[in-house]
N, CA, C and O atoms as a MOPAC input file, in Angstrom:
PM7 MOZYME 1SCF
protein

 N     31.40500 1    14.44800 1   -18.94900 1
 C     32.49800 1    14.68400 1   -19.87700 1
 C     33.26300 1    15.92000 1   -19.43400 1
 O     32.67500 1    16.92000 1   -19.02500 1
 N     34.58200 1    15.83200 1   -19.52200 1
 C     35.43200 1    16.97300 1   -19.21600 1
 C     36.00500 1    17.52600 1   -20.52300 1
 O     36.03700 1    16.84500 1   -21.54800 1
 N     36.45400 1    18.77500 1   -20.45400 1
 C     36.99400 1    19.44900 1   -21.62100 1
 C     38.40100 1    19.95100 1   -21.30400 1
 O     38.71000 1    20.30600 1   -20.16700 1
 N     39.23800 1    19.97200 1   -22.32600 1
 C     40.64500 1    20.29800 1   -22.15800 1
 C     41.14200 1    21.14400 1   -23.32500 1
 O     40.48600 1    21.24400 1   -24.36200 1
 N     42.30300 1    21.74700 1   -23.14000 1
 C     43.03400 1    22.39500 1   -24.21100 1
 C     44.44300 1    21.81600 1   -24.15400 1
 O     45.07500 1    21.78700 1   -23.09700 1
 N     44.92700 1    21.35600 1   -25.30900 1
 C     46.23800 1    20.72800 1   -25.38800 1
 C     47.05700 1    21.45400 1   -26.44900 1
 O     46.61400 1    21.63800 1   -27.58300 1
 N     48.26600 1    21.86200 1   -26.05400 1
 C     49.10800 1    22.66500 1   -26.92600 1
 C     50.16000 1    21.81400 1   -27.61700 1
 O     50.72100 1    20.88800 1   -27.03200 1
 N     50.41400 1    22.14800 1   -28.86800 1
 C     51.49600 1    21.53700 1   -29.62100 1
 C     52.08700 1    22.57700 1   -30.56100 1
 O     51.36500 1    23.37800 1   -31.15400 1
 N     53.38700 1    22.55400 1   -30.68600 1
 C     54.03600 1    23.44400 1   -31.63500 1
 C     53.79500 1    22.88100 1   -33.03400 1
 O     54.10200 1    21.71600 1   -33.28600 1
 N     53.25500 1    23.68200 1   -33.94000 1
 C     52.90200 1    23.15700 1   -35.26100 1
 C     54.07900 1    22.68100 1   -36.09700 1
 O     53.89300 1    21.90400 1   -37.03400 1
 N     55.28800 1    23.13000 1   -35.77700 1
 C     56.44800 1    22.62700 1   -36.51000 1
 C     56.95600 1    21.30700 1   -35.92800 1
 O     57.84200 1    20.67500 1   -36.50300 1
 N     56.39600 1    20.88900 1   -34.78800 1
 C     56.75300 1    19.61500 1   -34.15900 1
 C     55.65900 1    18.58500 1   -34.40400 1
 O     55.92900 1    17.49000 1   -34.89700 1
 N     54.41100 1    18.94200 1   -34.05600 1
 C     53.27200 1    18.03900 1   -34.25700 1
 C     52.04400 1    18.89100 1   -34.58300 1
 O     51.35000 1    19.34600 1   -33.67300 1
 N     51.76900 1    19.11200 1   -35.87000 1
 C     50.64800 1    19.96400 1   -36.26300 1
 C     49.31900 1    19.21200 1   -36.31700 1
 O     49.28100 1    17.98200 1   -36.35400 1
 N     48.25400 1    19.96800 1   -36.32000 1
 C     46.89700 1    19.42700 1   -36.47800 1
 C     46.81600 1    18.53400 1   -37.71700 1
 O     46.21400 1    17.46100 1   -37.66900 1
 N     47.41600 1    18.96700 1   -38.81700 1
 C     47.34600 1    18.20800 1   -40.06900 1
 C     47.92500 1    16.80700 1   -39.91600 1
 O     47.45100 1    15.87500 1   -40.56600 1
 N     48.93000 1    16.64000 1   -39.08000 1
 C     49.53400 1    15.32000 1   -38.84200 1
 C     48.56000 1    14.43000 1   -38.07800 1
 O     48.41000 1    13.25300 1   -38.40500 1
 N     47.89800 1    14.98300 1   -37.06200 1
 C     46.90300 1    14.19800 1   -36.31700 1
 C     45.77900 1    13.76400 1   -37.25100 1
 O     45.33300 1    12.61800 1   -37.20000 1
 N     45.32300 1    14.67300 1   -38.09700 1
 C     44.24900 1    14.34300 1   -39.03800 1
 C     44.70000 1    13.24200 1   -39.99800 1
 O     43.95000 1    12.30000 1   -40.25400 1
 N     45.90100 1    13.35500 1   -40.52000 1
 C     46.42200 1    12.34600 1   -41.46000 1
 C     46.57500 1    10.98700 1   -40.78300 1
 O     46.29100 1     9.94900 1   -41.38100 1
 N     47.02800 1    11.00500 1   -39.52300 1
 C     47.24800 1     9.74800 1   -38.79100 1
 C     45.96300 1     9.14700 1   -38.23600 1
 O     45.91200 1     7.95200 1   -37.94600 1
 N     44.92000 1     9.97100 1   -38.08600 1
 C     43.62000 1     9.58200 1   -37.53700 1
 C     43.64500 1     9.26800 1   -36.04100 1
 O     42.59200 1     9.10100 1   -35.42600 1
 N     44.82400 1     9.18700 1   -35.45900 1
 C     44.97900 1     8.92800 1   -34.02900 1
 C     46.42900 1     9.24500 1   -33.67800 1
 O     47.34400 1     8.96400 1   -34.45300 1
 N     46.62300 1     9.82900 1   -32.50600 1
 C     47.98100 1    10.15300 1   -32.10000 1
 C     48.17100 1    10.00400 1   -30.60800 1
 O     47.21200 1    10.01000 1   -29.83600 1
 N     49.42000 1     9.87200 1   -30.21900 1
 C     49.77900 1     9.81400 1   -28.79700 1
 C     50.25900 1    11.19100 1   -28.36800 1
 O     51.11900 1    11.79200 1   -29.01200 1
 N     49.69500 1    11.68300 1   -27.27400 1
 C     50.08400 1    12.99200 1   -26.75200 1
 C     51.14800 1    12.74900 1   -25.70400 1
 O     50.84400 1    12.50900 1   -24.53600 1
 N     52.40400 1    12.81300 1   -26.13300 1
 C     53.51400 1    12.49100 1   -25.24700 1
 C     54.41800 1    13.69900 1   -25.06200 1
 O     54.17000 1    14.76400 1   -25.62700 1
 N     55.46700 1    13.52500 1   -24.26800 1
 C     56.45200 1    14.57900 1   -24.09000 1
 C     56.09400 1    15.63900 1   -23.06800 1
 O     56.80800 1    16.63400 1   -22.94800 1
 N     55.00700 1    15.45600 1   -22.32600 1
 C     54.60300 1    16.43600 1   -21.31400 1
 C     55.51700 1    16.27900 1   -20.10200 1
 O     55.62400 1    15.18800 1   -19.54000 1
 N     56.17800 1    17.37000 1   -19.69700 1
 C     57.11100 1    17.31000 1   -18.58600 1
 C     56.82700 1    18.39300 1   -17.54500 1
 O     57.74800 1    19.01600 1   -17.01700 1
 N     55.58400 1    18.60300 1   -17.26500 1
 C     55.14400 1    19.54600 1   -16.23200 1
 C     54.19900 1    18.77200 1   -15.32200 1
 O     53.30600 1    18.07700 1   -15.80700 1
 N     54.38300 1    18.88300 1   -14.02000 1
 C     53.60400 1    18.06100 1   -13.08600 1
 C     52.11200 1    18.37800 1   -13.11100 1
 O     51.29800 1    17.45900 1   -13.02400 1
 N     51.73100 1    19.64400 1   -13.22700 1
 C     50.30700 1    19.98300 1   -13.29200 1
 C     49.69700 1    19.45800 1   -14.59500 1
 O     48.59000 1    18.91900 1   -14.59400 1
 N     50.41600 1    19.61600 1   -15.68900 1
 C     49.93400 1    19.08100 1   -16.97000 1
 C     49.81700 1    17.56100 1   -16.89100 1
 O     48.87200 1    16.98700 1   -17.43100 1
 N     50.76300 1    16.90500 1   -16.22600 1
 C     50.71200 1    15.44900 1   -16.04000 1
 C     49.45100 1    15.04700 1   -15.28100 1
 O     48.78800 1    14.07600 1   -15.64600 1
 N     49.12000 1    15.79000 1   -14.22900 1
 C     47.90400 1    15.49000 1   -13.46100 1
 C     46.65900 1    15.66700 1   -14.33600 1
 O     45.69800 1    14.90800 1   -14.21000 1
 N     46.67600 1    16.65700 1   -15.21400 1
 C     45.55500 1    16.85000 1   -16.13300 1
 C     45.44600 1    15.66700 1   -17.08800 1
 O     44.34000 1    15.19800 1   -17.35700 1
 N     46.57000 1    15.17700 1   -17.60500 1
 C     46.54400 1    13.99200 1   -18.47400 1
 C     45.95400 1    12.79300 1   -17.72300 1
 O     45.14400 1    12.04600 1   -18.27100 1
 N     46.36300 1    12.62000 1   -16.48200 1
 C     45.89100 1    11.47900 1   -15.68800 1
 C     44.40200 1    11.58200 1   -15.37000 1
 O     43.75900 1    10.56500 1   -15.11200 1
 N     43.84500 1    12.79400 1   -15.38300 1
 C     42.42600 1    13.00100 1   -15.09300 1
 C     41.53700 1    12.75200 1   -16.31500 1
 O     40.32100 1    12.62800 1   -16.17400 1
 N     42.11600 1    12.68000 1   -17.48300 1
 C     41.33200 1    12.51800 1   -18.71500 1
 C     40.70100 1    11.13400 1   -18.79700 1
 O     41.29600 1    10.13400 1   -18.39800 1
 N     39.48700 1    11.10500 1   -19.32200 1
 C     38.73800 1     9.87000 1   -19.51900 1
 C     38.41600 1     9.70100 1   -21.00000 1
 O     38.32200 1    10.68000 1   -21.74100 1
 N     38.25100 1     8.46200 1   -21.41700 1
 C     37.85100 1     8.20000 1   -22.80000 1
 C     36.54500 1     8.94100 1   -23.08500 1
 O     35.59800 1     8.86900 1   -22.30200 1
 N     36.50500 1     9.63700 1   -24.18700 1
 C     35.32800 1    10.41100 1   -24.56900 1
 C     35.42800 1    11.88100 1   -24.23100 1
 O     34.68400 1    12.68700 1   -24.79000 1
 N     36.33800 1    12.26300 1   -23.31900 1
 C     36.54800 1    13.68800 1   -23.05100 1
 C     36.96900 1    14.36200 1   -24.35700 1
 O     37.51600 1    13.71900 1   -25.25300 1
 N     36.71000 1    15.64800 1   -24.44800 1
 C     37.05500 1    16.41700 1   -25.64900 1
 C     38.14300 1    17.43500 1   -25.31900 1
 O     38.27300 1    17.88600 1   -24.18100 1
 N     38.91300 1    17.78200 1   -26.33400 1
 C     39.99300 1    18.74900 1   -26.14300 1
 C     40.14600 1    19.62500 1   -27.38500 1
 O     39.91600 1    19.19400 1   -28.51400 1
 N     40.53800 1    20.85400 1   -27.13400 1
 C     40.92700 1    21.73200 1   -28.22400 1
 C     42.38200 1    21.44100 1   -28.57700 1
 O     43.20700 1    21.21000 1   -27.69300 1
 N     42.68900 1    21.45300 1   -29.85700 1
 C     44.07000 1    21.35300 1   -30.33500 1
 C     44.53200 1    22.78000 1   -30.57700 1
 O     43.98500 1    23.48900 1   -31.42200 1
 N     45.54400 1    23.19200 1   -29.82600 1
 C     46.03700 1    24.56700 1   -29.87200 1
 C     47.45600 1    24.58400 1   -30.43400 1
 O     48.35100 1    23.93500 1   -29.89300 1
 N     47.65600 1    25.32700 1   -31.52100 1
 C     48.99700 1    25.52000 1   -32.06400 1
 C     49.68700 1    26.59800 1   -31.23300 1
 O     49.26400 1    27.75400 1   -31.22700 1
 N     50.74700 1    26.21200 1   -30.53600 1
 C     51.47300 1    27.17600 1   -29.71400 1
 C     52.69700 1    27.69700 1   -30.45800 1
 O     53.11300 1    27.13400 1   -31.47000 1
 N     53.25200 1    28.75700 1   -29.94900 1
 C     54.44300 1    29.42000 1   -30.48700 1
 C     54.23700 1    29.98700 1   -31.89200 1
 O     54.37100 1    31.19400 1   -32.09400 1
 N     53.91400 1    29.13400 1   -32.86200 1
 C     53.65900 1    29.59100 1   -34.22700 1
 C     52.15000 1    29.53700 1   -34.45000 1
 O     51.55500 1    28.46100 1   -34.38800 1
 N     51.54400 1    30.65100 1   -34.70000 1
 C     50.11100 1    30.67700 1   -34.92500 1
 C     49.30900 1    31.06200 1   -33.70400 1
 O     48.44400 1    31.93500 1   -33.78400 1
 N     49.57700 1    30.43200 1   -32.57600 1
 C     48.87100 1    30.69500 1   -31.31700 1
 C     47.36500 1    30.75700 1   -31.53500 1
 O     46.73200 1    31.80100 1   -31.37800 1
 N     46.80300 1    29.58000 1   -31.90800 1
 C     45.36400 1    29.54200 1   -32.18100 1
 C     44.81900 1    28.13400 1   -31.99200 1
 O     45.53600 1    27.14100 1   -32.12200 1
 N     43.52900 1    28.08000 1   -31.68200 1
 C     42.81700 1    26.80400 1   -31.60700 1
 C     42.42700 1    26.44000 1   -33.03300 1
 O     41.76100 1    27.21000 1   -33.72500 1
 N     42.85400 1    25.24800 1   -33.46100 1
 C     42.65600 1    24.85800 1   -34.86100 1
 C     41.71800 1    23.67000 1   -35.03800 1
 O     41.36200 1    23.33500 1   -36.16700 1
 N     41.31100 1    23.02900 1   -33.94800 1
 C     40.41800 1    21.88500 1   -34.07300 1
 C     40.03600 1    21.30700 1   -32.72700 1
 O     40.49600 1    21.74800 1   -31.67300 1
 N     39.17100 1    20.29500 1   -32.80300 1
 C     38.76600 1    19.57900 1   -31.60000 1
 C     39.15600 1    18.11100 1   -31.75600 1
 O     39.22400 1    17.58000 1   -32.86500 1
 N     39.40600 1    17.48000 1   -30.63300 1
 C     39.76700 1    16.07400 1   -30.63800 1
 C     39.14300 1    15.38100 1   -29.44400 1
 O     38.61000 1    16.02400 1   -28.54000 1
 N     39.21500 1    14.07100 1   -29.45500 1
 C     38.61700 1    13.24400 1   -28.41100 1
 C     39.69700 1    12.37700 1   -27.79200 1
 O     40.60200 1    11.90900 1   -28.48300 1
 N     39.59900 1    12.16400 1   -26.48800 1
 C     40.51000 1    11.25400 1   -25.79900 1
 C     40.04100 1     9.83200 1   -26.11500 1
 O     38.88700 1     9.48500 1   -25.86300 1
 N     40.94100 1     9.01300 1   -26.66800 1
 C     40.57300 1     7.64900 1   -27.05800 1
 C     41.32900 1     6.58500 1   -26.25900 1
 O     41.02000 1     5.39800 1   -26.35800 1
 N     42.30700 1     7.00400 1   -25.47600 1
 C     42.98800 1     6.09500 1   -24.54400 1
 C     43.42800 1     6.90800 1   -23.34600 1
 O     44.06200 1     7.95400 1   -23.48500 1
 N     43.08400 1     6.41400 1   -22.16300 1
 C     43.44000 1     7.12400 1   -20.93600 1
 C     44.93500 1     7.01700 1   -20.65900 1
 O     45.65200 1     6.26600 1   -21.31900 1
 N     45.38900 1     7.78300 1   -19.67000 1
 C     46.80200 1     7.92100 1   -19.35300 1
 C     47.50700 1     6.57600 1   -19.17400 1
 O     47.01400 1     5.66900 1   -18.50300 1
 N     48.67300 1     6.49000 1   -19.79800 1
 C     49.55600 1     5.33300 1   -19.65700 1
 C     50.98900 1     5.85300 1   -19.69500 1
 O     51.21600 1     6.98300 1   -20.12900 1
 N     51.96700 1     5.05200 1   -19.24900 1
 C     53.33800 1     5.55900 1   -19.16800 1
 C     53.83100 1     6.11900 1   -20.50200 1
 O     53.65300 1     5.50800 1   -21.55600 1
 N     54.45200 1     7.28700 1   -20.42900 1
 C     54.98100 1     7.96800 1   -21.61400 1
 C     56.21500 1     7.21400 1   -22.10000 1
 O     57.22000 1     7.12000 1   -21.39500 1
 N     56.12400 1     6.69200 1   -23.28600 1
 C     57.20500 1     5.89300 1   -23.86100 1
 C     58.42800 1     6.73300 1   -24.20900 1
 O     59.51400 1     6.19200 1   -24.41900 1
 N     58.25700 1     8.06500 1   -24.27000 1
 C     59.38300 1     8.93500 1   -24.59700 1
 C     60.14800 1     9.38300 1   -23.35600 1
 O     61.15800 1    10.07800 1   -23.47100 1
 N     59.67900 1     8.99200 1   -22.17400 1
 C     60.30800 1     9.41200 1   -20.92500 1
 C     61.31700 1     8.37000 1   -20.44900 1
 O     61.12000 1     7.16700 1   -20.62300 1
 N     62.39200 1     8.85400 1   -19.85200 1
 C     63.38200 1     7.94000 1   -19.28600 1
 C     62.88200 1     7.33100 1   -17.98500 1
 O     63.17200 1     6.17000 1   -17.69500 1
 N     62.14600 1     8.08600 1   -17.21100 1
 C     61.59500 1     7.60500 1   -15.94300 1
 C     60.11900 1     7.30800 1   -16.12800 1
 O     59.48300 1     7.82400 1   -17.04800 1
 N     59.58000 1     6.48300 1   -15.26000 1
 C     58.18300 1     6.08900 1   -15.36000 1
 C     57.18400 1     7.04300 1   -14.74900 1
 O     56.01500 1     6.68400 1   -14.61300 1
 N     57.59300 1     8.24900 1   -14.37400 1
 C     56.67300 1     9.16600 1   -13.69700 1
 C     55.84000 1    10.01500 1   -14.65700 1
 O     54.97200 1    10.76200 1   -14.20600 1
 N     56.07800 1     9.92300 1   -15.94700 1
 C     55.36200 1    10.73800 1   -16.92700 1
 C     54.35300 1     9.89600 1   -17.68900 1
 O     54.52100 1     8.68700 1   -17.85000 1
 N     53.30000 1    10.56000 1   -18.15500 1
 C     52.19700 1     9.86300 1   -18.80000 1
 C     51.83600 1    10.50700 1   -20.12900 1
 O     52.22000 1    11.64100 1   -20.41300 1
 N     51.09700 1     9.76900 1   -20.92900 1
 C     50.57500 1    10.27600 1   -22.19300 1
 C     49.18100 1     9.71500 1   -22.38800 1
 O     48.79300 1     8.76000 1   -21.71500 1
 N     48.42700 1    10.30100 1   -23.30300 1
 C     47.10100 1     9.81400 1   -23.68600 1
 C     47.07200 1     9.71600 1   -25.19900 1
 O     47.92300 1    10.28500 1   -25.88300 1
 N     46.09400 1     8.99500 1   -25.71900 1
 C     45.88400 1     8.95500 1   -27.16400 1
 C     44.66100 1     9.78800 1   -27.50500 1
 O     43.67200 1     9.80200 1   -26.77300 1
 N     44.75300 1    10.48000 1   -28.63100 1
 C     43.68700 1    11.36900 1   -29.08800 1
 C     43.35500 1    11.07100 1   -30.54800 1
 O     44.16800 1    10.52000 1   -31.29000 1
 N     42.15100 1    11.44500 1   -30.93400 1
 C     41.71800 1    11.33100 1   -32.32800 1
 C     41.04300 1    12.63800 1   -32.72200 1
 O     40.32600 1    13.22900 1   -31.91500 1
 N     41.26300 1    13.09600 1   -33.94900 1
 C     40.62900 1    14.34500 1   -34.37400 1
 C     39.12000 1    14.18600 1   -34.47400 1
 O     38.61800 1    13.12500 1   -34.84700 1
 N     38.40500 1    15.24700 1   -34.13800 1
 C     36.94500 1    15.27100 1   -34.26900 1
 C     36.55100 1    16.23600 1   -35.38000 1
 O     35.85200 1    15.85400 1   -36.31800 1
 N     37.00000 1    17.48700 1   -35.27600 1
 C     36.61100 1    18.48500 1   -36.28400 1
 C     37.66400 1    19.57200 1   -36.39500 1
 O     38.21100 1    20.03500 1   -35.39400 1
 N     37.93700 1    19.96900 1   -37.62500 1
 C     38.81100 1    21.11600 1   -37.87400 1
 C     38.00200 1    22.39100 1   -37.70500 1
 O     36.82300 1    22.44500 1   -38.05500 1
 N     38.63900 1    23.40200 1   -37.17400 1
 C     37.97600 1    24.69600 1   -37.03700 1
 C     37.68900 1    25.27400 1   -38.41500 1
 O     38.56800 1    25.32000 1   -39.27500 1
 N     36.46100 1    25.71100 1   -38.61700 1
 C     36.14200 1    26.42400 1   -39.85700 1
 C     36.85500 1    27.77300 1   -39.85500 1
 O     37.32400 1    28.25200 1   -40.88800 1
 N     36.92200 1    28.37000 1   -38.66900 1
 C     37.64400 1    29.61300 1   -38.45900 1
 C     38.47100 1    29.45900 1   -37.19400 1
 O     37.90900 1    29.52500 1   -36.10100 1
 N     39.80100 1    29.25400 1   -37.29200 1
 C     40.62200 1    29.14300 1   -36.09000 1
 C     40.45400 1    30.36900 1   -35.19200 1
 O     40.18900 1    31.47500 1   -35.66400 1
 N     40.61500 1    30.14700 1   -33.89800 1
 C     40.45600 1    31.22000 1   -32.92400 1
 C     41.81300 1    31.52400 1   -32.30200 1
 O     42.37700 1    30.70900 1   -31.57200 1
 N     42.32400 1    32.71000 1   -32.60500 1
 C     43.64900 1    33.10500 1   -32.15300 1
 C     43.67100 1    33.61100 1   -30.72000 1
 O     42.64900 1    34.00900 1   -30.16100 1
 N     44.86200 1    33.58300 1   -30.14500 1
 C     45.05400 1    34.02900 1   -28.77000 1
 C     44.64200 1    35.48900 1   -28.58700 1
 O     44.01800 1    35.82600 1   -27.58100 1
 N     44.97000 1    36.33800 1   -29.51800 1
 C     44.59800 1    37.75200 1   -29.40300 1
 C     43.07900 1    37.91000 1   -29.34400 1
 O     42.56800 1    38.73700 1   -28.58900 1
 N     42.35700 1    37.11600 1   -30.14000 1
 C     40.88800 1    37.15700 1   -30.10700 1
 C     40.36300 1    36.64100 1   -28.77500 1
 O     39.44200 1    37.22000 1   -28.19900 1
 N     40.95100 1    35.55200 1   -28.28500 1
 C     40.52500 1    34.98000 1   -27.00200 1
 C     40.68700 1    36.01900 1   -25.89800 1
 O     39.79900 1    36.17900 1   -25.06000 1
 N     41.81300 1    36.72400 1   -25.89200 1
 C     42.06500 1    37.75200 1   -24.87400 1
 C     41.04500 1    38.88300 1   -24.93100 1
 O     40.77400 1    39.52200 1   -23.91500 1
 N     40.48500 1    39.13400 1   -26.09400 1
 C     39.54800 1    40.24900 1   -26.27200 1
 C     38.09400 1    39.88300 1   -25.97300 1
 O     37.22700 1    40.75700 1   -25.99400 1
 N     37.81400 1    38.61100 1   -25.69600 1
 C     36.44000 1    38.15700 1   -25.46500 1
 C     36.15900 1    38.10600 1   -23.96600 1
 O     36.75800 1    37.29100 1   -23.26400 1
 N     35.27000 1    38.94800 1   -23.45800 1
 C     35.00800 1    38.98900 1   -22.01600 1
 C     34.58100 1    37.63600 1   -21.42800 1
 O     34.94000 1    37.31400 1   -20.29500 1
 N     33.82600 1    36.85600 1   -22.18400 1
 C     33.35000 1    35.56000 1   -21.69200 1
 C     34.49700 1    34.57400 1   -21.44000 1
 O     34.30700 1    33.56500 1   -20.76200 1
 N     35.66300 1    34.85600 1   -21.97400 1
 C     36.81000 1    33.95500 1   -21.83200 1
 C     37.90700 1    34.52000 1   -20.93600 1
 O     39.01100 1    33.97900 1   -20.88800 1
 N     37.61000 1    35.59400 1   -20.23500 1
 C     38.61100 1    36.28700 1   -19.42000 1
 C     39.22700 1    35.41200 1   -18.32900 1
 O     40.37600 1    35.62700 1   -17.94300 1
 N     38.48100 1    34.43500 1   -17.83000 1
 C     38.99800 1    33.57300 1   -16.76100 1
 C     39.52100 1    32.23500 1   -17.27000 1
 O     39.80000 1    31.33500 1   -16.47800 1
 N     39.65000 1    32.10300 1   -18.55500 1
 C     40.10900 1    30.84900 1   -19.13700 1
 C     41.53700 1    30.51900 1   -18.68400 1
 O     42.38400 1    31.40500 1   -18.57300 1
 N     41.78700 1    29.23700 1   -18.42700 1
 C     43.11900 1    28.80800 1   -17.99000 1
 C     44.20100 1    29.22800 1   -18.98200 1
 O     45.32300 1    29.53100 1   -18.57700 1
 N     43.88200 1    29.24900 1   -20.26100 1
 C     44.84800 1    29.65200 1   -21.29300 1
 C     45.40800 1    31.04500 1   -21.00700 1
 O     46.56500 1    31.32700 1   -21.31800 1
 N     44.59500 1    31.90800 1   -20.42200 1
 C     45.02900 1    33.26900 1   -20.11800 1
 C     45.64600 1    33.37900 1   -18.73300 1
 O     46.47500 1    34.25700 1   -18.49300 1
 N     45.25700 1    32.50700 1   -17.82800 1
 C     45.75100 1    32.55500 1   -16.44600 1
 C     47.03000 1    31.74000 1   -16.25900 1
 O     47.89400 1    32.10600 1   -15.46200 1
 N     47.14600 1    30.63300 1   -16.99900 1
 C     48.31200 1    29.74500 1   -16.90100 1
 C     48.85000 1    29.50800 1   -18.31600 1
 O     48.83900 1    28.38700 1   -18.82300 1
 N     49.30800 1    30.56700 1   -18.92100 1
 C     49.61500 1    30.55800 1   -20.35300 1
 C     50.68500 1    29.55000 1   -20.76400 1
 O     50.71100 1    29.13200 1   -21.92100 1
 N     51.55700 1    29.15300 1   -19.85900 1
 C     52.63500 1    28.23000 1   -20.21700 1
 C     52.25200 1    26.76400 1   -20.03400 1
 O     53.00000 1    25.87800 1   -20.44900 1
 N     51.11400 1    26.49700 1   -19.42700 1
 C     50.68900 1    25.12200 1   -19.16700 1
 C     50.22200 1    24.46100 1   -20.46400 1
 O     49.33800 1    24.98200 1   -21.14400 1
 N     50.81000 1    23.32500 1   -20.80500 1
 C     50.55300 1    22.70200 1   -22.10900 1
 C     49.29900 1    21.83800 1   -22.16900 1
 O     48.79300 1    21.55800 1   -23.25500 1
 N     48.79600 1    21.41300 1   -21.01900 1
 C     47.56200 1    20.61900 1   -20.95200 1
 C     46.73900 1    21.22500 1   -19.82300 1
 O     47.14800 1    21.19800 1   -18.66200 1
 N     45.57700 1    21.77000 1   -20.17100 1
 C     44.80800 1    22.51300 1   -19.17900 1
 C     43.31400 1    22.28100 1   -19.31800 1
 O     42.82900 1    21.95500 1   -20.40200 1
 N     42.58300 1    22.44800 1   -18.22400 1
 C     41.12800 1    22.26300 1   -18.28000 1
 C     40.43400 1    23.43400 1   -18.96400 1
 O     40.93500 1    24.55900 1   -18.98500 1
 N     39.27100 1    23.13400 1   -19.51700 1
 C     38.40400 1    24.14200 1   -20.13000 1
 C     37.02500 1    23.95900 1   -19.51000 1
 O     36.52400 1    22.83600 1   -19.44300 1
 N     36.40700 1    25.03900 1   -19.05900 1
 C     35.05100 1    24.95500 1   -18.48900 1
 C     34.03200 1    24.68400 1   -19.58800 1
 O     34.23300 1    25.05100 1   -20.74600 1
 N     32.93600 1    24.03600 1   -19.20500 1
 C     31.88800 1    23.66500 1   -20.17200 1
 C     31.36600 1    24.88400 1   -20.93300 1
 O     31.16900 1    24.81500 1   -22.14600 1
 N     31.14200 1    25.99400 1   -20.23700 1
 C     30.63400 1    27.20300 1   -20.90800 1
 C     31.66400 1    27.73800 1   -21.90700 1
 O     31.29900 1    28.20100 1   -22.98700 1
 N     32.95000 1    27.67500 1   -21.54700 1
 C     34.00700 1    28.10600 1   -22.46000 1
 C     34.03900 1    27.19600 1   -23.68800 1
 O     34.18000 1    27.66100 1   -24.81900 1
 N     33.90500 1    25.88900 1   -23.44200 1
 C     33.90600 1    24.91300 1   -24.54500 1
 C     32.80300 1    25.24400 1   -25.55600 1
 O     33.05800 1    25.32300 1   -26.75800 1
 N     31.59500 1    25.43300 1   -25.06700 1
 C     30.46100 1    25.71800 1   -25.95900 1
 C     30.66000 1    27.02300 1   -26.71600 1
 O     30.39800 1    27.10100 1   -27.91600 1
 N     31.12100 1    28.03900 1   -26.01100 1
 C     31.33500 1    29.34900 1   -26.63000 1
 C     32.38800 1    29.25000 1   -27.73200 1
 O     32.18500 1    29.75600 1   -28.83600 1
 N     33.50800 1    28.60300 1   -27.43500 1
 C     34.59700 1    28.50400 1   -28.41200 1
 C     34.20300 1    27.63800 1   -29.59700 1
 O     34.52100 1    27.96800 1   -30.74000 1
 N     33.51500 1    26.53700 1   -29.33800 1
 C     33.06800 1    25.68600 1   -30.45500 1
 C     32.20700 1    26.48400 1   -31.42500 1
 O     32.32900 1    26.33200 1   -32.64000 1
 N     31.33900 1    27.33100 1   -30.89000 1
 C     30.50000 1    28.16600 1   -31.74700 1
 C     31.36200 1    29.09400 1   -32.59500 1
 O     31.10400 1    29.27100 1   -33.78500 1
 N     32.38000 1    29.68200 1   -31.98600 1
 C     33.28100 1    30.57800 1   -32.72500 1
 C     34.10100 1    29.83200 1   -33.77400 1
 O     34.41000 1    30.37500 1   -34.83400 1
 N     34.45300 1    28.57100 1   -33.46400 1
 C     35.22600 1    27.75800 1   -34.40200 1
 C     34.37800 1    27.24300 1   -35.56200 1
 O     34.90200 1    26.86100 1   -36.60800 1
 N     33.04500 1    27.24000 1   -35.35800 1
 C     32.15400 1    26.69500 1   -36.37100 1
 C     32.07700 1    25.17900 1   -36.33900 1
 O     31.85700 1    24.53700 1   -37.36600 1
 N     32.26200 1    24.59900 1   -35.12900 1
 C     32.19000 1    23.14600 1   -34.97600 1
 C     31.13600 1    22.80000 1   -33.93100 1
 O     30.76700 1    23.63700 1   -33.10600 1
 N     30.66000 1    21.57200 1   -33.97300 1
 C     29.66600 1    21.11900 1   -33.00400 1
 C     30.29900 1    20.99200 1   -31.62800 1
 O     31.43500 1    20.54000 1   -31.48300 1
 N     29.53600 1    21.40200 1   -30.62200 1
 C     30.00800 1    21.25900 1   -29.23700 1
 C     29.75500 1    19.84100 1   -28.80600 1
 O     30.06800 1    19.47500 1   -27.67300 1

């Protein structure tokens, strides 16, 4: 199983909308590295749902339920999307400022490639963050 962090602006697509819908399509990614990360995802992989711009915090975990397929919101066929389903809401969201202050997370992609909207998370980071969120790893 691989782990990921996926960013969404909460005023565009918030965690609460994914929870209400029970399943969502992660579309609109227009960065080539993020696209490659989407294409690498497998059914059953887990991802953090990160509210970007407003809030800047991990608010829940989700599961990949459909592997990469052509992004229906793209004009050209070179972009992809995946489907996700919520797994657990964070009991205590973990903000970016807190992440930056935790030595165990110093090498996290979120801090090294801050603008990347879909990024890998190492297994040790996943377990550590899940514990901080109060959710099962």
